[in-house]
Each structure stands twice: as structure tokens, then as C-alpha cells.
C-alpha positions as CSV (number, residue, x, y, z in Angstrom):
1,M,-48.0,-9.6,-5.2
2,Y,-48.1,-11.5,-1.7
3,S,-49.8,-14.6,-0.9
4,G,-49.5,-16.4,2.4
5,L,-51.1,-18.7,4.7
6,E,-51.5,-17.3,8.4
7,R,-52.6,-19.8,11.1
8,P,-55.4,-18.7,13.5
9,A,-53.9,-17.4,17.0
10,G,-54.7,-18.6,20.5
11,L,-54.8,-22.1,22.3
12,Q,-58.0,-23.3,20.5
13,H,-56.6,-21.7,17.2
14,D,-59.7,-20.0,16.6
15,G,-58.4,-16.3,17.3
16,P,-57.5,-13.8,14.8
17,S,-54.4,-13.7,12.4
18,A,-52.3,-10.7,12.2
19,I,-50.2,-10.1,8.9
20,Y,-47.8,-7.1,8.6
21,R,-45.9,-6.8,5.4
22,R,-44.4,-3.7,3.5
23,F,-44.1,-3.2,-0.1
24,A,-42.0,-0.3,-1.6
25,V,-44.3,0.7,-4.8
26,R,-43.7,3.6,-7.0
27,A,-45.9,6.9,-6.5
28,G,-48.9,7.1,-8.7
29,M,-51.9,5.1,-9.5
30,H,-52.3,1.3,-8.4
31,S,-55.1,-1.0,-8.6
32,I,-55.6,-3.2,-5.4
33,D,-57.0,-6.5,-5.2
34,V,-57.2,-7.9,-1.8
35,R,-58.6,-11.5,-1.3
36,M,-58.9,-13.7,1.8
37,R,-60.2,-17.1,2.3
38,D,-61.4,-17.4,5.9
39,S,-63.5,-20.9,5.5
40,G,-62.3,-24.5,4.7
41,R,-63.2,-24.1,1.0
42,A,-60.7,-25.1,-1.4
43,E,-61.0,-22.6,-4.0
44,G,-62.6,-18.8,-4.3
45,Y,-62.7,-16.4,-1.7
46,D,-64.8,-15.5,1.2
47,V,-64.2,-11.9,1.0
48,R,-62.7,-9.8,-2.0
49,S,-62.3,-5.9,-2.6
50,T,-60.8,-4.0,-5.3
51,R,-59.6,-0.4,-5.0
52,D,-57.8,2.1,-7.4
53,V,-55.7,4.2,-5.4
54,S,-53.2,7.4,-5.9
55,L,-50.1,7.1,-3.8
56,S,-48.0,10.2,-3.2
57,P,-44.0,9.8,-2.7
58,G,-43.6,8.7,0.9
59,Q,-47.2,7.9,1.6
60,N,-48.0,5.2,3.9
61,F,-51.1,2.9,2.9
62,V,-52.8,0.3,5.2
63,I,-55.3,-2.2,4.4
64,D,-57.4,-3.7,7.5
65,F,-60.1,-6.1,8.1
66,D,-63.2,-5.5,10.0
67,A,-64.2,-9.1,11.0
68,T,-67.8,-7.7,12.2
69,G,-68.6,-6.2,9.3
70,N,-66.5,-8.6,7.3
71,H,-64.9,-6.2,4.8
72,F,-61.6,-4.7,4.0
73,I,-61.0,-1.0,5.1
74,F,-58.3,1.0,3.0
75,L,-56.7,3.7,5.2
């Protein structure tokens, strides 16, 4: 499980944030729940997505975010 706070980039602190984390997990089925709070709200999340994925040994799996479409991309 990862939980973190990333500050916006840029001089005006209004740019995108980037998070790069590597997690070693066993091969097989996993349920991935990704949540992001992108506003000043104190509770809940602005964007959330859950996926069941099957990972092979040595496989890389990436989660990206499309700010234009306001959704996560699972690669």
C-alpha cells in the first residue's frame, strides 16, 4: 500500500505532480484500487478506479493519469 502527498510543481505551485514508485509483488491476480484527491476537500477522493489484473513473472505494470480526461490509465 502506498499513501503520499505530492506538492504541485512550478513557481506558482499549479503544475502537475509526478510520483514514481516501484513495488515488487508476486505474480498472479491482484485487485488494484487507485484514489486521488486533487482538490481542497478534507475527505473522499476526486478520482478513483479499481481494476483486477493478472501479472506475469517479471512483468512491468504502470498506472498513469490523464488530466484532460480526468481518469487513470492502466498499462
